[in-house]
C-alpha positions in Angstrom: 84.7 -34.3 97.9 88.2 -35.4 96.9 90.5 -36.7 99.6 93.6 -34.5 100.3 96.9 -35.4 98.6 98.9 -38.1 100.3 102.6 -37.9 101.2 104.5 -41.2 101.5 107.9 -41.1 103.1 110.9 -42.3 101.0 114.5 -42.4 102.0 115.5 -40.3 99.0 112.9 -37.6 99.9 113.8 -37.7 103.6 117.5 -37.2 102.7 116.6 -34.2 100.6 114.5 -32.6 103.3 117.1 -33.4 106.0 119.9 -31.8 103.9 117.8 -28.7 103.3 116.9 -28.4 106.9 120.5 -28.9 108.0 121.6 -25.7 106.2 118.4 -23.8 106.3 119.2 -21.2 108.9 122.9 -21.0 108.4 124.8 -18.2 106.7 127.7 -19.1 104.5 126.4 -22.6 104.4 126.7 -24.8 101.3 124.8 -25.9 99.3 123.0 -22.8 98.0 120.8 -24.6 95.4 118.9 -27.9 96.1 117.6 -29.9 93.1 115.3 -32.9 93.1 115.0 -34.5 89.7 113.4 -37.5 88.0 110.9 -38.6 85.4 107.5 -37.0 85.3 105.1 -38.2 88.0 107.6 -39.4 90.6 106.4 -36.7 93.1 108.9 -33.8 92.7 106.2 -31.2 93.1 104.8 -33.0 96.1 108.2 -33.0 97.7 108.5 -29.2 97.2 105.1 -28.7 98.8 106.2 -30.8 101.7 109.4 -28.7 102.1 107.4 -25.5 102.0 104.9 -26.9 104.6 107.7 -27.7 107.0 109.4 -24.3 106.8 106.5 -22.0 106.0 106.5 -20.4 109.5 110.2 -19.7 109.5 110.8 -18.4 106.0 109.4 -16.3 103.1 108.8 -18.4 99.9 108.3 -17.4 96.3 107.4 -20.1 93.8 106.9 -20.5 90.0 106.0 -23.3 87.7 107.6 -23.2 84.3 105.1 -23.8 81.6 102.2 -22.7 83.9 103.1 -19.5 85.7 102.7 -16.5 83.3 105.4 -14.1 82.3 108.6 -15.9 83.4 110.1 -16.6 80.0 113.1 -14.2 80.6 115.3 -13.7 83.6 113.9 -10.2 84.1 110.3 -11.5 84.1 111.3 -14.3 86.4 112.9 -12.0 88.9 109.9 -9.6 88.9 107.4 -12.5 89.4 109.4 -14.0 92.2 110.0 -10.7 94.0 106.3 -9.6 93.9 105.5 -12.7 96.0 107.5 -11.6 99.0 105.7 -9.6 101.7 106.3 -5.9 101.8 107.8 -4.5 105.1 105.2 -3.5 107.7 105.0 0.2 108.6 104.9 0.6 112.4 102.0 2.5 114.0 102.7 6.2 114.1 101.3 9.3 115.6 99.2 11.2 113.2 101.6 14.1 113.1 104.4 11.8 112.1 102.7 10.3 109.1 103.4 13.3 106.9 107.1 12.8 107.5 107.1 9.1 106.7 109.1 8.1 103.7 109.0 4.3 103.0 112.4 2.8 102.6 113.3 2.5 99.0 113.5 -1.0 97.6 116.4 -1.1 95.1 115.0 -3.8 92.9 111.5 -2.4 92.6 112.7 1.1 91.9 115.2 0.0 89.2 112.7 -2.5 87.7 110.0 0.1 87.5 112.4 2.6 86.0 113.4 0.1 83.4 109.8 -0.8 82.5 108.7 2.8 82.3 111.6 3.6 80.0 110.8 0.6 77.7 107.1 1.7 77.6 108.2 5.2 76.6 110.5 3.9 73.9 107.6 1.8 72.6 104.9 4.5 72.6 106.5 7.9 72.4 108.1 9.0 69.1 111.6 10.3 68.7 110.2 13.1 66.6 107.0 13.7 64.7 103.6 12.5 65.5 103.9 8.7 65.5 106.3 5.9 66.3 108.1 4.9 63.1 109.1 1.3 62.0 112.7 2.2 62.4 112.1 3.1 66.1 110.3 -0.2 66.6 113.1 -2.1 65.0 115.7 -0.4 67.2 113.7 -1.2 70.3 113.4 -4.8 69.3 117.2 -4.9 68.9 117.6 -3.2 72.3 115.6 -5.8 74.1 117.4 -8.7 72.4 120.9 -7.2 72.8 120.3 -6.6 76.5 120.2 -10.4 77.0 122.7 -11.3 74.3 125.5 -9.0 75.6 125.1 -10.3 79.1 124.9 -14.0 78.4 127.6 -14.0 75.8 130.1 -12.9 78.5 129.2 -15.8 80.8 128.1 -18.6 78.6 128.4 -19.7 75.0 128.7 -16.9 72.5 127.2 -19.2 69.9 124.1 -19.5 72.0 123.9 -15.7 72.4 124.3 -15.0 68.7 121.6 -17.6 68.0 119.1 -15.6 70.0 119.4 -12.7 67.4 118.5 -14.4 64.2 121.7 -16.4 64.0 123.6 -13.6 62.2 126.7 -12.0 63.8 126.5 -9.0 61.6 123.0 -8.3 62.9 124.5 -7.6 66.3 126.7 -4.8 65.0 123.9 -3.3 63.0 121.5 -3.6 65.9 123.9 -1.8 68.2 124.0 1.1 65.8 120.2 1.4 65.7 120.1 1.1 69.5 122.6 3.9 70.1 120.8 6.2 67.7 117.5 5.6 69.5 119.0 6.2 72.9 120.7 9.4 71.9 117.6 10.9 70.3 114.6 9.7 72.3 113.4 12.1 75.0 113.1 9.2 77.6 116.9 8.5 77.4 118.5 11.5 75.7 121.2 12.9 77.9 120.4 10.5 80.8 123.5 8.4 81.2 122.2 6.3 84.1 119.0 5.3 82.2 121.0 4.6 79.1 123.3 2.3 81.0 120.3 0.5 82.5 118.5 -0.2 79.2 121.8 -1.3 77.6 122.6 -3.8 80.3 119.3 -4.5 82.1 120.2 -8.0 83.1 123.4 -7.0 84.9 121.8 -4.1 86.8 118.5 -5.9 87.7 120.2 -9.1 88.8 122.5 -7.1 91.1 119.4 -5.2 92.5 117.5 -8.5 92.8 120.4 -10.0 94.9 120.5 -7.0 97.1 116.8 -7.1 97.6 117.0 -10.8 98.6 119.8 -10.0 101.0 117.8 -7.2 102.6 114.8 -9.6 103.1 117.0 -12.5 104.3 118.3 -10.3 107.2 114.7 -10.4 108.6 113.7 -14.0 107.6 115.3 -16.7 105.5 114.3 -16.6 101.8 113.5 -19.6 99.6 113.0 -19.5 95.8 111.1 -22.6 94.5 111.4 -23.3 90.7 109.2 -26.2 89.7 108.8 -28.0 86.3 112.3 -26.7 85.5 112.6 -28.9 82.4 110.4 -26.3 80.7 112.6 -23.3 81.5 114.2 -21.6 78.5 117.9 -22.2 77.9 118.8 -18.5 78.4 117.1 -18.5 81.8 119.1 -21.6 82.8 122.3 -19.9 81.8 121.4 -16.8 83.8 120.5 -18.8 86.9 123.8 -20.6 86.8 126.3 -17.9 85.9 124.5 -14.7 87.0 122.4 -15.4 90.0 124.4 -18.2 91.6 127.5 -16.6 90.3 126.9 -13.7 92.8 129.1 -14.7 95.7 127.1 -12.4 98.1 124.2 -14.9 98.3 126.3 -17.4 100.2 126.6 -15.1 103.2 122.9 -15.0 103.9 120.1 -17.6 104.5 118.9 -17.6 100.9 118.2 -20.9 99.2 117.0 -22.0 95.8 115.1 -25.2 95.3 114.7 -26.6 91.8 112.5 -29.5 90.6 112.9 -30.9 87.0 113.2 -34.0 84.9 116.9 -33.6 84.1 119.9 -33.2 86.3 121.3 -29.7 86.2 124.8 -31.2 86.1 124.3 -32.7 82.7 125.2 -29.3 81.3 128.8 -28.2 81.1 128.5 -24.8 82.7 126.6 -26.3 85.7 129.4 -28.9 86.1 132.0 -26.1 86.0 130.1 -24.1 88.7 129.9 -27.2 90.9 133.5 -28.1 90.4 134.6 -24.5 91.3 132.2 -23.7 94.2 130.2 -26.9 95.2 126.9 -25.0 95.5 124.5 -27.7 94.3 122.9 -30.5 96.2 121.1 -33.1 94.1 118.7 -35.9 94.9 117.2 -38.2 92.2 113.7 -39.3 93.0 112.3 -42.7 91.9 109.0 -44.4 91.8 107.5 -46.0 94.9 108.6 -49.5 95.7 106.0 -52.2 96.4 105.7 -51.6 100.2 105.4 -47.8 99.6 102.7 -48.5 97.0 100.9 -50.7 99.5 101.1 -48.0 102.1 99.6 -45.4 99.7 96.8 -47.7 98.7 96.0 -48.5 102.3 95.5 -44.8 103.0 92.8 -44.6 100.3 91.0 -47.7 101.5 92.4 -50.3 99.0 93.8 -53.2 101.0 92.8 -56.4 99.2 96.1 -58.1 98.4 95.3 -59.2 94.9 94.0 -55.7 93.9 97.0 -54.1 95.5 99.3 -56.4 93.5 97.4 -55.7 90.2 97.6 -51.9 90.8 101.3 -52.1 91.5 101.9 -54.1 88.2 99.9 -51.5 86.2 101.3 -48.4 87.9 104.8 -49.6 88.7 104.6 -47.4 91.8 104.4 -44.1 89.8 103.0 -41.6 92.4 101.2 -39.6 89.7 99.3 -42.7 88.6 98.5 -43.6 92.2 97.2 -40.1 92.7 94.9 -40.6 89.7 93.6 -43.8 91.4 93.0 -41.8 94.6 90.9 -39.2 92.7 88.9 -41.8 90.8 88.3 -43.8 94.0 87.2 -40.6 95.9 84.5 -39.9 93.3 83.3 -43.5 93.3 84.1 -44.3 89.7 85.3 -47.7 88.7 89.0 -47.8 87.8 89.6 -47.7 84.0 93.3 -48.3 83.6 93.3 -47.5 79.8 92.2 -44.0 80.8 94.9 -43.9 83.5 97.5 -45.0 81.0 96.4 -42.1 78.7 96.8 -39.7 81.6 100.4 -40.9 82.1 101.2 -40.6 78.4 100.0 -37.0 78.4 102.0 -36.2 81.5 105.2 -37.7 80.0 104.8 -35.9 76.7 104.3 -32.5 78.3 106.9 -29.9 77.0 107.7 -31.9 73.9 107.1 -30.5 70.4 105.2 -32.5 67.8 108.3 -34.0 66.2 109.6 -35.2 69.5 106.2 -36.7 70.3 106.1 -38.6 67.0 109.6 -40.0 67.6 108.7 -41.3 71.0 105.5 -42.8 69.7 107.5 -44.5 66.9 110.1 -45.8 69.4 107.2 -47.2 71.5 105.8 -49.0 68.5 109.2 -50.5 67.6 109.6 -51.8 71.2 106.1 -53.3 71.0 107.1 -55.3 67.8 110.5 -56.3 69.2 
């Protein structure tokens, strides 16, 4: 049986937890978003787990891992996945004769999201006219889904980024809009239905507003915390939405709603995040480093490794990287002899996660050059 994961206190981690705890229950408190960042394997996910353990009884949490959690590649998918994790309101006990009169309170986000999804499915599967869905209808629907993101993000971020999402051709946007309008005016799911047409034209705007209102409604009962882990794998359009759409909604600041992000890069390396921070000071950041030698020794003591020479050898090999030490913990728990060449390979695979083949080859080439230097 594997020993449970070990948490070793570090000043940087304690500072992060203390700052989060200081503002946790406060309305209109800054910051709104907390980020811990650092290289792969320094313990960012462990710190998020620790934060959740501390506040689990006082708040409702929703958590995703980019690159692992399914169906979070777009802002709309992310909102739906997060929202589904929150508990639904309890229905109080009622007398039998009262049940027939019970109407559950409408959840704005769920109702709008379901309406949007049902409309998209209808546009995908039901023909405008005739007996089958034609290629022209499929093309118009594809444009509709792309334009819903492009139109929104081009108003708050880089227009060049937005155009790039649609085959890097500005003329394609105008042509796409024409096909979309023709589809919406003719299809039975949207024909003559102005509210639904507005929703599918600008789904990101409408659904983000409904998402915020839903979070506010929940936060009036208990604080709400959104945890976004392995954020370095989040798509660029999602990062732009998070900064300019979600955090751009000033209503969030008036309620106990917090976002916690863990990733390998500082958010503030990007211009639009720096602009948000300059204007509203909503982000608290904490870099996380490897364990120092005393912290490494403390970790090894907890898994039964206390011999001074072995502790020193392990520190020299691992350089205090928590992920590597956790690998040692698991190997020790199973009784296997430590094979550091295998451990090194585990670390290489960790650090290469999220890179494409070209990026991996460049890093390997750079490593070879350093070896010959």
